[in-house]
LONU-294819 format. One record per residue (C-alpha): residue number from 1; x, y, z; residue in three letters. Coordinates in steps of 0.25 Angstrom, whole numbers, padded with zeros to 4 digits. Each point is the difference from the previous one (the first is absolute). Example, Ala and Ser with C-alpha at 12.3 -4.5 7.8 and 13.67 -1.06 7.14 Angstrom:
+-----+-------+-------+-------+--------+
| num |     x |     y |     z | residu |
+-----+-------+-------+-------+--------+
|   1 |  0049 | -0018 |  0031 |    ALA |
|   2 |  0006 |  0014 | -0002 |    SER |
+-----+-------+-------+-------+--------+
This chain:
+-----+-------+-------+-------+--------+
| num |     x |     y |     z | residu |
+-----+-------+-------+-------+--------+
|   1 |  0229 |  0484 |  0069 |    MET |
|   2 | -0008 |  0013 |  0006 |    GLN |
|   3 |  0010 |  0012 |  0006 |    ARG |
|   4 | -0004 | -0003 |  0012 |    GLY |
|   5 |  0003 | -0015 |  0002 |    SER |
|   6 |  0013 |  0005 | -0009 |    ALA |
|   7 |  0002 |  0011 |  0013 |    GLU |
|   8 | -0003 | -0014 |  0010 |    ILE |
|   9 |  0010 | -0008 | -0006 |    PHE |
|  10 |  0011 |  0010 | -0002 |    LEU |
|  11 | -0003 |  0004 |  0014 |    GLY |
|  12 |  0003 | -0014 |  0007 |    LEU |
|  13 |  0011 | -0004 | -0009 |    GLY |
|  14 |  0007 |  0013 |  0005 |    LEU |
|  15 | -0003 | -0002 |  0013 |    ILE |
|  16 |  0005 | -0014 | -0003 |    ILE |
|  17 |  0013 |  0005 | -0006 |    LEU |
|  18 |  0002 |  0012 |  0011 |    GLY |
|  19 |  0000 | -0013 |  0011 |    ILE |
|  20 |  0009 | -0010 | -0008 |    LEU |
|  21 |  0008 |  0010 | -0003 |    ALA |
|  22 |  0000 |  0008 |  0016 |    LEU |
|  23 |  0004 | -0016 |  0004 |    LYS |
|  24 |  0011 |  0000 | -0008 |    ILE |
|  25 |  0007 |  0015 | -0001 |    THR |
|  26 | -0004 |  0003 |  0013 |    ASP |
|  27 | -0003 |  0015 | -0005 |    HIS |
|  28 | -0010 |  0008 |  0006 |    ASN |
|  29 | -0002 |  0007 | -0013 |    TYR |
|  30 | -0008 | -0015 | -0006 |    TRP |
|  31 | -0011 |  0006 |  0010 |    TRP |
|  32 | -0004 |  0011 | -0010 |    ALA |
|  33 | -0003 | -0009 | -0008 |    ALA |
|  34 | -0009 | -0011 |  0008 |    ILE |
|  35 | -0007 |  0015 |  0005 |    ALA |
|  36 | -0005 |  0002 | -0019 |    LEU |
|  37 | -0001 | -0015 |  0000 |    GLY |
|  38 | -0013 |  0004 |  0012 |    ALA |
|  39 | -0003 |  0011 | -0007 |    VAL |
|  40 |  0000 | -0004 | -0014 |    LEU |
|  41 | -0008 | -0012 |  0005 |    GLY |
|  42 | -0011 |  0008 |  0011 |    SER |
|  43 | -0001 |  0007 | -0013 |    LYS |
|  44 | -0003 | -0010 | -0009 |    GLY |
|  45 | -0013 | -0005 |  0007 |    GLY |
|  46 | -0004 |  0013 |  0005 |    ILE |
|  47 | -0004 |  0003 | -0016 |    SER |
|  48 | -0004 | -0015 | -0001 |    ILE |
|  49 | -0010 |  0001 |  0011 |    SER |
|  50 | -0004 |  0013 | -0005 |    GLN |
|  51 | -0004 | -0003 | -0015 |    ARG |
|  52 | -0006 | -0015 |  0008 |    ALA |
|  53 | -0008 |  0013 |  0005 |    ARG |
|  54 | -0004 |  0009 | -0009 |    ALA |
+-----+-------+-------+-------+--------+
């Protein structure tokens, strides 16, 4: 698996985990996991698109 694809799937996993944990525990620090997942997924998508363009 390419690094960008792994980052996308890790980002999606963090987002899903953060949403589920936020619903279960109702602690606001799970928003950090959601934000980190969004950053990782975006970074992975950007790296894949740059590699495809080159």
